[in-house]
C-alpha positions in Angstrom: 16.1 19.6 -4.9 14.2 22.8 -5.7 10.5 22.2 -4.9 9.5 25.4 -6.7 7.4 26.5 -3.8 8.7 30.1 -3.6 5.8 32.6 -3.3 3.2 30.1 -2.3 1.1 30.5 0.8 0.3 27.8 3.3 -1.7 27.2 6.5 -0.2 24.6 8.8 -2.3 23.5 11.8 -0.9 22.1 15.0 2.1 24.4 14.3 3.3 25.1 17.8 5.6 22.1 18.1 6.6 18.7 16.7 5.8 17.9 13.1 3.7 21.0 12.7 6.5 23.4 13.7 9.1 21.4 11.6 6.8 21.7 8.6 6.4 25.5 9.2 10.2 25.8 9.2 10.7 23.6 6.2 8.1 25.5 4.1 9.6 28.8 5.1 13.0 27.6 4.0 11.4 26.8 0.7 10.2 30.3 0.2 6.6 29.8 1.4 4.7 32.4 3.3 3.2 30.4 6.2 0.4 30.9 8.7 0.8 28.6 11.7 -2.4 27.8 13.6 -2.1 26.6 17.2 -3.9 26.9 20.6 -0.8 28.5 22.1 2.0 30.7 20.9 5.2 28.8 21.7 8.7 30.3 21.4 9.4 28.0 18.4 6.4 29.2 16.5 7.0 32.9 17.5 10.6 32.7 16.3 9.9 30.7 13.1 8.9 33.7 10.9 5.4 32.3 10.4 2.2 34.3 10.9 0.8 32.9 14.2 -2.9 32.2 14.2 -4.2 31.3 17.7 -7.3 29.1 17.4 -8.9 26.0 19.0 -9.3 23.9 15.9 -11.4 21.3 17.8 -14.3 23.8 17.5 -16.2 24.8 14.3 -15.8 28.5 15.0 -12.0 28.1 15.7 -11.5 26.3 12.4 -13.4 28.8 10.4 -11.6 31.7 12.0 -8.2 30.3 11.5 -8.8 29.9 7.8 -10.4 33.3 7.4 -7.5 35.0 9.1 -4.8 33.1 7.2 -6.5 33.9 3.8 -6.9 37.6 4.8 -3.3 38.1 6.0 -1.7 36.0 3.2 -4.0 37.0 0.4 -5.3 33.5 -0.1 -4.1 30.0 0.4 -2.2 27.7 -2.0 -1.4 24.9 0.5 -3.0 23.3 3.6 -1.4 21.0 6.1 -3.9 19.4 8.4 -1.5 18.4 11.1 -3.3 19.1 14.4 -3.8 15.9 16.4 -3.0 13.9 19.4 -5.0 15.7 22.0 -4.6 15.8 25.7 -4.8 12.6 27.7 -4.3 9.9 25.0 -5.5 6.8 26.7 -3.5 3.6 27.2 -6.3 1.4 28.4 -8.8 -0.7 26.4 -12.2 0.0 24.9 -14.1 -0.1 28.2 -11.8 2.4 29.7 -12.7 5.1 27.3 -15.8 7.2 28.0 -17.9 9.2 25.5 -16.2 12.6 26.3 -12.8 11.1 25.4 -14.1 9.7 22.1 -15.7 13.1 21.3 -12.6 15.0 22.1 -10.3 12.7 20.2 -12.5 12.9 17.1 -12.8 16.6 17.3 -9.0 17.1 17.4 -7.9 14.3 15.1 -10.6 14.1 12.5 -13.2 16.9 12.6 -10.6 19.7 12.9 -9.4 18.6 9.4 -12.9 18.3 8.1 -13.8 21.8 9.3 -10.5 23.5 8.2 -10.7 21.8 4.7 -14.3 22.9 4.3 -13.4 26.5 4.9 -10.2 26.4 2.8 -11.3 24.4 -0.2 -13.2 27.1 -2.2 -10.0 29.1 -2.3 -7.7 26.1 -2.9 -9.9 25.2 -5.9 -9.5 28.7 -7.3 -5.7 28.5 -7.0 -5.4 24.7 -7.9 -3.7 24.1 -4.6 -2.8 21.0 -2.4 -3.6 19.5 0.9 -1.6 17.0 3.0 -3.3 15.4 6.0 -1.1 14.0 8.8 -2.6 10.7 9.9 -0.8 7.8 11.7 0.2 4.2 11.2 -2.3 3.6 13.9 -4.9 4.0 11.1 -3.7 0.7 9.6 -3.4 -1.0 13.0 -6.9 -0.8 14.5 -6.2 -3.6 17.0 -3.6 -1.5 18.8 -3.8 1.2 21.2 -4.8 4.0 21.8 -8.1 2.9 20.3 -10.0 6.2 20.0 -6.9 7.9 18.5 -6.3 5.1 16.0 -9.9 5.0 14.8 -10.0 8.8 14.4 -6.9 8.6 12.3 -8.4 5.8 10.2 -11.2 8.2 9.5 -8.7 10.9 8.6 -7.0 8.6 6.1 -10.3 7.7 4.5 -11.3 11.5 4.4 -8.1 12.3 2.5 -8.9 9.6 -0.1 -12.5 10.9 -0.5 -11.3 14.6 -0.9 -8.8 13.5 -3.5 -11.5 11.8 -5.6 -13.9 14.7 -5.4 -11.4 17.6 -5.8 -8.6 16.1 -7.8 -10.6 16.8 -11.1 -10.9 20.4 -9.9 -7.1 20.8 -9.6 -6.6 20.2 -5.8 -4.3 17.4 -4.9 -4.9 15.7 -1.6 -2.6 13.2 0.0 -1.9 11.7 3.5 1.3 11.1 5.4 1.2 8.4 8.1 4.1 8.5 10.6 5.1 5.9 13.0 6.9 7.0 16.3 8.3 10.5 15.9 10.2 12.5 18.5 7.2 14.6 19.4 5.3 15.2 22.6 3.0 12.2 22.2 6.0 10.0 22.7 8.4 12.3 24.6 6.3 14.2 27.1 5.9 12.6 30.5 2.2 12.9 30.3 2.0 11.8 26.7 1.2 8.3 25.3 4.9 7.2 25.6 5.3 8.6 29.1 2.1 6.8 30.3 3.2 3.5 28.7 6.6 3.8 30.5 4.9 4.4 33.8 2.4 1.6 33.3 5.3 -0.8 32.7 7.4 0.5 35.5 10.2 1.6 33.2 12.0 5.0 33.3 10.6 7.1 30.3 14.1 7.6 28.7 14.9 3.9 28.8 11.4 3.0 27.5 12.0 5.3 24.4 15.3 3.5 23.7 13.4 0.2 23.4 10.5 1.4 21.2 12.2 0.8 17.8 12.9 -2.9 18.7 9.6 -3.4 20.4 7.6 -2.1 17.4 9.7 -3.7 14.8 11.3 -0.6 13.3 13.6 -1.7 10.6 15.3 1.6 10.8 16.3 0.9 14.5 15.3 4.5 15.5 12.5 6.8 16.2 11.9 9.3 13.3 12.6 13.1 13.6 9.9 15.6 12.9 12.1 17.2 10.2 11.9 13.9 8.2 8.1 14.0 8.2 8.2 17.7 7.3 10.4 16.9 4.2 7.9 14.4 2.9 5.0 16.8 3.5 6.8 19.6 1.5 7.5 17.3 -1.3 3.8 16.2 -1.5 2.7 19.8 -1.5 5.0 20.7 -4.4 4.5 20.3 -8.2 7.2 17.7 -8.1 4.5 15.4 -6.8 2.0 16.5 -9.4 0.9 12.9 -10.3 0.5 11.8 -6.6 -3.2 12.0 -5.5 -5.1 10.2 -2.9 -2.0 8.4 -1.7 -1.2 7.4 1.9 2.6 7.6 2.4 4.0 5.7 5.4 7.0 7.2 7.2 7.3 4.5 10.0 10.8 3.2 9.9 9.5 -0.1 8.5 6.9 -1.0 11.1 4.1 -1.9 8.7 5.3 -5.1 6.9 2.6 -5.6 4.4 3.0 -4.8 0.8 
């Protein structure tokens, strides 16, 4: 399917690995000129063909600088993917185990980065009648689960996308949300990520733990998703093929969420 994205420009945040890097590669394959924002320049991002933009998007200045550089280098932005998220030290404990600093950092990375980047990019996106996709999580729909701060920040991000769609849809900017379940990214696969910590807490080898995740979480697909699958959905939502989709939250969770 030709998504007719050739010649468009895009900024993808959290572009160094995982869903972000997969999105960079997918968009470049569709003919998009891409700026990839990340705190560190990984070999994958360096070799992707994207313009690397090094920035700490958890800070107001980092977000503003990333958008300014992407617009200057690419001649403006048509598309924005707010993907940065996760954050270091995702907690596995309950509410009383999470201190103020962890709440602040989690919200800065998972919610306020998108708020700040969107604020900086929207004037240009309105001019060019562009599109935004925010990458949330099924955790936004499961507030009783853990990690608590991450899930609540993602719930805020999902609501933020709906609010932007209502305000800027009439001005020609489409905003949608993608909510993945478990995906083969660092949050599950890194030894110090959420998956690795859960495996350690349960006294199970990490690799063995990951094998049991689909059954334990009720994934109808029977497998953890790949970053490229999420990237494909993001690319579709950014394209004119999705021109009548605004303010939607698209699950890509292997069937975990059972409600209609």
